[in-house]
N, C-alpha and C positions, 0 to 999 in steps of 0.2 A: 770579207768579218774583220775585225780587232778585235779576233781574240787574243794573237800572238804580239809580240814588242811591247816595245813602251811609249805614257804617249808623253809630250816635250809638254808642259807648258810656259809660252816664253810669260811676260816681264808686269804682261795687263794681263794675263791666265788666265789666257786664253787659248785651247791649243791648237801647238806649232802644228804639230807632229809626234802621227797615231804608226802603233804596228811597225817603230823603229828600230834598227839593230841597234844594239850597242856591246861596246866591252868588255874582252868576261876578263873577270881579273885575272894578272901573271902574277899574282903572289902566293908563293908555294909554303907560306907560312897560314895558314883559312882553319880560320878559328872552329871553324866547324868543317872537316871534308866531305862529310856526303851533303855541302848542299847544290845545290842542284844549280840551271841553266842559273833560271831570274834572280835568284840569290848573287853569283858569278860577275852575276852583270851590272847590275845595280851596282858593287863594287867595284866595279872593273872603272864605271863613267866614272867612279866617285874617286878614283885615286890615279888617273885624270883630267880633271875638274877639279870646278869646285861647285861644283851641283850636291844636293840632298836626292835622294832615293826616295820614296814614300816604296816600299815592296808588298805582296800582298797575295802571300804561298796558295796557290794552283790549288793541292790536296788535302790543305789543312784549312787553309780563309782568312792563317795569322798575317796580323802585321809589323814590318819592321821596316829598317830607317836605315839605310847609312848613308857615311857623309868621311873621308877624310881617307877612303878602306880600314872603316870603322864601320861594324853590324850589330848594330841593338836590334833584339828579334822581343818574338813574343807582348806584342804590347796591341794596348786594345789603344779605346778612340781618342779618350779622357789623354792615357799617354803623350798617345802620337802630340797630339794638341800641344801640353806642356814641351812638348821639347824642342818643334815645332815653336812653340812662345822664348826658345828661349835660345834657339836660335838665331828667329828675327831678330828680338831686344825688344816685341809688339806685347805691349801690359794693353791684360783685357777694365779698359775705362774707354769717358765718351757714349756717345751714341754706334758710332762707325761699327761694320762687323770686326771679326779678328781678323777676314779674310782682307774684306777691303781696307786696314788694316794696314794688315804683309805687302797687299801689292801698295799702297805709297811709300811703305818702308824700301820693300824691289824698285817700286823706279828713284826712291830715293838718289839705290849706289848707284843706279846704274848710271841717274844726270851731271854724276857727283865722276863714276869713270868718267861719262866722255867726257868732258866740261876737262879733263884733267888727260885723257887722248887728240886734246886738237892743239 
């Protein structure tokens, strides 16, 4: 069962791993001391990587997003999309869906990083 743990989505938009265990935040300055393990893990992975983490509370169904050890909570779908679009610099134009354009953007960045490391 995939009830617990993180789903990791790779550059192609496919699920690379499910039920993954993420590192918990080590920060002593959490904005909300009542954060559960799911939110602490979302913060933790963004403290040690360049990941963006979308979190849905099991108890309330509320959506949050984390990046660089910061948490933005109580998002609706529209606000989440706005934040992700701003983060990835994807514009809402053309016939390709937002998700397709996002994947193309991530692929382009990955290609540039791969070329730099060779």
